[in-house]
Residue, then its C-alpha position, 0 to 999 in steps of 0.5 A: m509584530a515585525s520581529t514575530r514575522r521575521r522569526l516565524g518563516p522568512l525563508v519560506c514566505g519572505r518577500r524575496s525568499k519566496w522566489i528563491v524557494l520557487g526557483f529551487w523547486l523548479v530546478v528540482m523538477g527539471v533535474g528530477f523529472p527525467l530521473s523519475a521516468e527511469l524508476t520503472g526500468a530500475q524496478d526489480n520484479d524478479t523472484a528474489s525481490w519478493l521472497p522471505g530473506s532466510a526461508e528455505s525456498t529462498q536458499v533453494f532459489e539462490a542455489q539454483q541460480d549459483a550452481f544450476q543456473t535455473g533460478e530465473e527460468l520459468p516454464a511456460i506450459v502451452v496447452y492445446e485442447r479439443q473436445g472429442g479428441i486431438t486430431p493429426e492436424d492439431q498434432a502437426k500444429a503443436a509440433a510446428d509451434a514447438e519449433a517456432f517457440a525455440g526461436v522466441e527471445h528469452v526462450t532457453g534450452d530444449v522445447v519439450g513436446p508436444i506431449p499428449s494427455e491420457d484422455g487424448e483431448a489435450l497436448q502440452v508443450i513445455v517452454r523454458v523462459d529466462p527473462g534475464d535482467g528484463g524481469w516481468f516485462a521481458l517475460g511478458d514480451a516472450v509470452d506475447a510472442m508465443n501467443d502470436i504463434l498460437a494465433d492461427e490454430p485450427e478451428g475448434l482447437s483452443a490453445y493457451v500459454a499457462g504455467p508459471a511463465g504464463v501467469s507471471a506474464d499476465f501479472a506483468d500486463a496488469f502492472e504495465g502502465i501502472d504509474g500513469t494509470l494511478l497518477y492520472a486517476a489520483m489527480g482526477v480524484v484530488i482535483v474534483i474533491l478540491l474543486i468541491s471543497y474550495r469552490s475555486p476554479v484556480l486554487w486547486f492547481i497549487p496543491v496539485f502542482s506541489a504534490f506532483t512536484a513532491l512525487t517527481a522528486a520522491q521518484a527521482v530520489v528512489y530511482l537513485l537509491a535503487e540504482y546506486a544504493g542497492v535499495t530494492v524497488n518492485g512494481q508493488t512498492a512503486g505503485i504504493l509510493l505514488v498513491l501515498v506521496f500524492g495523497a499524503s502531500t495533498d492532505y498536508a496542503l489542505l491543512l496548511i491552506a485551511r490555517y492560512r485562510e484563517e490567518l488571512r482574516r486576522h492579518e492584512d499582510r499575506h506574508e505575515a498570515m503565512a508565517f503564523a499559519l506555518h507556526r501554528a499548523g507546522p507542528a501538526i503537519v511535521a508530527s503527522a509526517a513523522t508518524v507515517t515515516v516512522g511507521m513505514l520504517c518499521l517495515l524494515a523489521a519484516e522478513m519478506n524482502s518485498t515488505r522490507g524494501m517498501g519501508p525506506v522507499l515510502a519513508v523517503g517519499i513522505v519526507i520529500g512530500l513534507a518538505a514540499m508542502l512546508t516550502l513550495l506550497p507556502a511560497l506559491l500561495v504567498i506569490s499568488g495572493r488572496w485572489v487565488f481563493w476567488p470567488l470566496k476570498p478571505r478578507f481581512g477582519s471578516d468573520e471565520p465561517t467555521e464558527r457557526g458551521f456544520w461541525a460547530r453544530t455537531g460538536r454542540a450536539i455531542a456535548h449534551r451526552p458525550r458518554t452515550v455518544w462515545i460508548g455507542t460509537s465504539l459499539a458500532l465500530g466493534a460490530m463492524a469489526l465482527g466481520l473479521l471472523g469471516l476474513n479468509t487470509g492465506v496464499i491466493a490461488n492464481a485463479d483468484a488473484f485477478v479481478d478478471r480471467p486472463a488467458s493463463i488462468a483458462g490454460e491452468e484450468a485446461l491443464a488440470r482437466h487433462f494432466p496432473a495438477g502440478t504439471g509445470s510447477p514442480v517441487t524442487v529439492i537440492s541436497n548433498a550428492g552423497a545422499a542423492d539416492d536416499v533423498r530421491q527415495a524419500f522424496e518419491d515416497t511422500d504422499g502427494i508426489a506423482e513422480v520425481t526426476e533423475p537427480e542432476s549433479i553439479g559438484d557436491l550438489v544434486y538437483m531433482e524435481g517432483t510433480l505434485d498431484a494437487a494444483p501447485d497453488s492449493p493448500a493441499a500442495q502446501d501440505t505436500v511441501e511440508a511433508v516433503r520437507d519432513s521426509v528429506h530433512a530426515v535423511p542423514d547427512a543430506d542437508a536437503l532443501v525444498g523449494g519451488n513455487t509452492a514452497i515459495a508461497l508457503d514460506a511467504k505465508n509463514a513470513a507474512a504471519r511472522d511480520s504481522t506479529v512483529i511489526m504491528p506492535l512496533v508501529l503502535v509503540a512508535v505512534f504512541v511515543i510520537l503522540m506523547i511528545l507532541l501532546r505532552a500527555f499520557v492519557a490522550p495518546l493512549i486513547l487516540v491509539a486505541t481509537v485508531v486500532l478500533s477503526f482498523a478492526a472495523a475497516l477490516g471487518l467491513s472490507s471482509l464483508i464487501f470482498e465476500h458478499l459484494l465483490g466475490f473475492a475468494g480471500a485476501d493475501t496473508a500480508f493484507p492485514l499488515f499492509v492495511f494496519v500500517f497504512l491505517v494506523a500511520l495515516g489514520i492517526d494523522y486526523n487525530i493529530f490535526l484535531m488534537t493539536r488544535v484542541h491542545e492549542e485552544a485548551k490553553q485559553h478556553g479549557t479542554r471541553r471548550g477547546a474540543l468544540i473550537g477544535l472540531a469546528a475549526t478543523g472539521g471541514v479541512i479534515t473531512s476534505a483531507g480524508l476524502v482526498l486520501a480515501g480517493t487516492f487509495a481507492v484508485l488502487a481498486t482500478l487495477p486488475v489484481v485482487a491484492f491491490a484492489e483489496i488494499g485500496i478498498a480497505v484503506a479507503l474505508g478505514v480513512l473514511l471511518d477515521t475521518l467521519i466517525v472516529r475523529s469527528i464523533l468518537v474522539t470529540a465525545l471522549n474529549l468532552d467526557l474526560g475533559r482535562v483528564m486527557w492531558w494527564p499528567s501535564a499542567l493542562s490536566k490541573h486546570a478547572e473547567p465547566t462540565a460538558a453540559e455547561v459548555a453545550d448550553e453556552p451561547d455561540e459567542v464562547t467560540e467566537e471569542p477573539r484570539p490574541v495575535r502573538 
């Protein structure tokens, strides 16, 4: 027995080495905490960090930066509106404001205006803002200063900062403090669920501290990668990193703690119990983390810079979370001893309560008619998936991108009432100088373009802007951009390129659609290979992947109905299905791994059908708790005032709950009971004779209570 213990994990749970492990992680915390705090400052939220790498709009953006130094400038359109007509006092106020805007930090070039509308009820002032290295947050500071100047407008005059700069500043406000908001909300959710699950006022602290330590270390490493290795991190990636690492780490902690508690009933020495727990639960946890890591790395195949940059960042976070849960967590548990489970301390030699619990009874109920159960469950999930028919994906208009209605959106609506809809967000064209006149003519003659500026020449290139008739964030504007591209590309020897905000949105939509068709199959293949290696079978991995895909479709369909009929969202971003797919397939397969590794272990002694019942009984409670934790942490994203984040959070949370409560507990268990040993084909387990599902269902409870030898 002692030799077994020495072999299974002395570095993590040895009588002396546990203190070394704790000391190591305390040093990591001490070094990593100040570095993790710098991650926000290292974020790159400029336009280039989001664009599709090779798209035409990206080439225009880079040319604007290199040749025309206008790449990071965003126009703020200050709109003044008075029903019944602008007064001389209003005109004087707007003129004074224009002078004041010129002195605001980050404002560049000449302030244009005030320009009256044709109906005489509005004025606009155009202010160019260059945030420089400050990104979104510098932009927000500039817009805040402009709003301060607007604060004392005459009675009856409404004034708003709109245009690309105004909208971007409202996005910056939505993301400001995101890390703290998400962290505290996620911690609150996890603590509540752990208190309910363990019924211990003490135990929850150990997994939460371990997950917080993992998150701190992950953020510190990501900061170093962003600062010194050129890895791009933006606000979206940083927010999802926090939720993913905290949620996944807690999941791994729950699985290990459950197995440790089980082993404490079989072993008097807690060090030995932890060694066995690591030996038996470790492979499932490692396989789960490997699945998520590989799934995240598949994002490197994306064309969108924001999606591609997310891959290595999230993969690093999962690997660090795994390391903490397999080293720090066991050390803390062994140091603490059995008392940490108070008042439900697992005593040596006591019965395992899961053998007669809710999930044991659920498994026996399924065993009476497993085929009926899995067919019925599949049909129910398929019915939920029909909601996909109503899922509206595309580029979300600015007015629909926020959960609330910020001032910039009110300003956009005022602009649309009184000025050409495309004011402030022009289509930009760059071409060879020798073909400037022909390009300008082709540009100007395109339907949907109201007017085109005179070409600005620098060296061999010319730059011009065109005002759209349609709102720049509308499908009609994207159609116009495609028409402009057709027109100017046809000019001989012009090498014309079309960009601007609308072109960026169009290229992002096309890139996201391409990324989905490439990355989704990659993730499925990667998950399938990992499952084959883990389970040493072909049939079981194939079935497990199919169940997770069905769960994904059901979650997306149900989410679509909730978005449209309950929350009133106008649609989802083009990249939404890809993000939800990657998270749900990579994370959702975790619960199947947790269950099936236990079933595989038990099948060696009891056969597949008995093993399915024992595996469900033993893992049902912990997997349900893990699913609630992960669903709760992702649901925290729904607290942000940005529709795209709220939709990802809701959809992933729904998918995780479906995986936990229906797919893993009912569908996979029913398939195990119906197919039996066929699940393990072509391994040796598929050749073992075993009873039918009905025979297993009718066996007395003692079958699942058979003592298991300690090896």
